[in-house]
C-alpha positions as CSV (number, residue, x, y, z in Angstrom):
1,M,-3.7,9.6,6.3
2,T,-7.4,9.0,6.2
3,M,-9.1,6.1,7.8
4,N,-12.6,5.0,6.9
5,G,-14.5,3.0,9.5
6,S,-18.1,2.7,10.3
7,G,-17.4,2.5,14.0
8,N,-19.3,-0.8,14.3
9,G,-16.1,-2.8,15.1
10,N,-15.0,-3.2,11.5
11,R,-11.4,-2.7,10.9
12,A,-10.6,0.7,9.6
13,R,-9.5,0.9,5.9
14,W,-6.7,3.2,4.7
15,V,-7.6,5.6,2.0
16,P,-4.8,7.0,0.0
17,P,-4.6,10.9,-0.3
18,A,-5.7,12.5,-3.4
19,L,-2.9,13.0,-6.1
20,P,-1.8,16.7,-6.5
21,G,-3.7,18.3,-9.3
22,A,-6.0,15.3,-9.7
23,G,-9.7,15.8,-9.8
24,P,-12.1,14.2,-7.2
25,D,-12.8,11.3,-9.5
26,A,-9.2,10.5,-10.0
27,A,-8.3,6.9,-9.1
28,L,-4.9,5.1,-8.5
29,H,-3.6,3.1,-11.4
30,A,-4.3,-0.7,-11.1
31,A,-0.5,-1.2,-10.5
32,W,-0.4,1.0,-7.5
33,L,-3.5,-0.7,-6.1
34,G,-1.8,-4.0,-6.6
35,F,1.3,-2.8,-4.7
36,V,-0.8,-1.3,-1.9
37,R,-2.7,-4.6,-1.6
38,F,0.7,-6.4,-1.5
39,C,1.9,-4.3,1.4
40,Q,-1.4,-4.7,3.2
41,E,-0.9,-8.6,2.9
42,L,2.8,-8.4,3.9
43,R,1.9,-6.6,7.1
44,H,5.5,-6.6,8.3
45,G,8.6,-6.9,6.4
46,E,11.0,-5.0,4.1
47,I,11.1,-4.2,0.4
48,E,14.7,-3.6,-0.4
49,R,14.2,-2.4,-4.0
50,L,11.1,-1.2,-5.8
51,K,11.3,-0.7,-9.5
52,I,9.3,2.1,-11.0
53,Q,8.8,2.8,-14.6
54,D,6.8,5.7,-16.0
55,G,5.6,6.5,-12.5
56,L,4.2,3.0,-11.8
57,P,5.5,0.2,-9.6
58,V,6.8,-2.7,-11.8
59,L,8.7,-5.0,-9.6
60,A,9.7,-5.5,-6.0
61,E,13.0,-7.4,-6.3
62,V,13.7,-8.5,-2.8
63,T,11.1,-8.9,-0.1
64,K,11.9,-10.2,3.3
65,K,9.8,-11.0,6.4
66,K,11.1,-10.3,9.8
67,I,10.3,-12.9,12.5
68,K,11.1,-12.2,16.1
69,F,11.4,-15.1,18.6
70,G,10.7,-14.8,22.3
71,Q,9.9,-11.1,22.6
């Protein structure tokens, strides 16, 4: 995993690894970027089932957040 940060107190940003066989200008498909953003916003939780069609995420059927009390 690669983390990019300027060292000036900004939160480091995760940078996905390059796809095998992809050139240096290859970018993630918008569907994958949307899924990664969703995961970042979720922060903690579970995705029980993820539907993928033609190599792209299509639908997260069940998503739960876990909330712990008193620990």
